[in-house]
N, C-alpha and C positions, 0 to 999 in steps of 0.2 A: 567793738574793740575793748578788751579789758585793759584798764589803766593800771600802771604799776608805779611804785615809789621804790627806788633803790636807796637803802640806808647808806649812811656815810661810809660804813665799813666796806660795803660792796664797791663803791666808787674808788675808795682808797686802794683796795686790793687790785682793782682793774688798772688804775693809773700807775701804780707802783710795779705792775706786772709781776705780782707775787704768785705763788703756786695755785691759789684758788681763782685767779683771774679768768681761767677758762670756763669756770662755772658762771661767771658774770656775762661774758661776751654774748651768749644767746639772747639775753634780755635787751641788748643794745642795738638790735637790728633796725628798730623803728623808733626814732626819737619822739615821734608824735604820741607814742603810747606812754612815755615816761613823764612823770611829774616830779619836780624838784622843789621840796620845801625850802624856805629861806634858811632854816637851821642847817640843812645839808650843804647849801652853798657855803655857809660860814665854816663848817667843820672841814669840808674838803679843801676849800681855799686856804685855810690856816695850815693844814697839813702840807699842801703843795708849796706854800711859801717857806715853811721850815725845813722840809725834806729836800726840796729841789732849789729852783731859783725863780726870779720874777718872770722870766720868759716861759718857763714850764707852767707856772701858776696861771699865766694869761691863757695858755692853751687849754688848761683844765677848765678855767672859767668859761671859755668859749664853747667847749664841748657840753658843759652843763647847760649853757644858755640856749642850746639847740632845742631843748625841751621846755615845756611850759612850767613856769615857776608857780609856787603856791605860797602866798603871803601868809604870815602869821596874823590871826585875828583874835578877837576877844573870845569867841566861842571855842576856838581851837585851844587857846590857853587854858580855859576852864576845863575842857575835856581832858587835856593833858594832865592837869593836876589830879583829876580822878583816876585816870589810867596809871599815872605814876605811882599813886598809893596802892591801887588794886594789884598791880603787877610788879611792884617794887623796882621801877625803872628810874634811871637817872633822868634829869630834866630834858636833855636833848633827845634821848630815846622816846620819852613820853610825848614830846612835841612832834616828833616824826610820826609816831603811831597815830596821834590825833589828826595830823594832816592826812594820813592815809584814810582814816575813817571818814573824815569830812568830805573826801573826794571819792569815796567808794572805790578805793584802789587797794590792790594787794601790795603789802610791804615785803620786799625781798631784802634779806640781810644775811650776814655771816655771824652776827652777834647772838650767841647762845642765850643771852638774857631774855630774848624774845621767845624762846622755845615754849610751845604750848599755848600761845596766845592766838585766838582766832583771827584770821585774815593776814597772818604773817607766815612767810615761807623762809625757814632757816636753812641755808645751803650748807 
């Protein structure tokens, strides 16, 4: 089973039921396949709290919690620093990419900043 990480942009698109949500749904059929880095929990939860309400944010957190979480560790942080410089990524994006690499997972995103980076599928 190929593991995947959905970037925060993908989760937010899905939960907000925006136009590209249909592109995300096929990846959500098996929560066991999905890994959720700590920084994705943070970004998605923050967006849910600001865009919706506490009740919706709890539902969002519950959905993310159905999948395995990936804690940030020293090696990922160091890798993220290198990846951020190499690919000119913001800190959160670099941390998410480093988590995907550390877990040998494919990163799925809507964020075009990731375009052309190996192991990343930009929808």
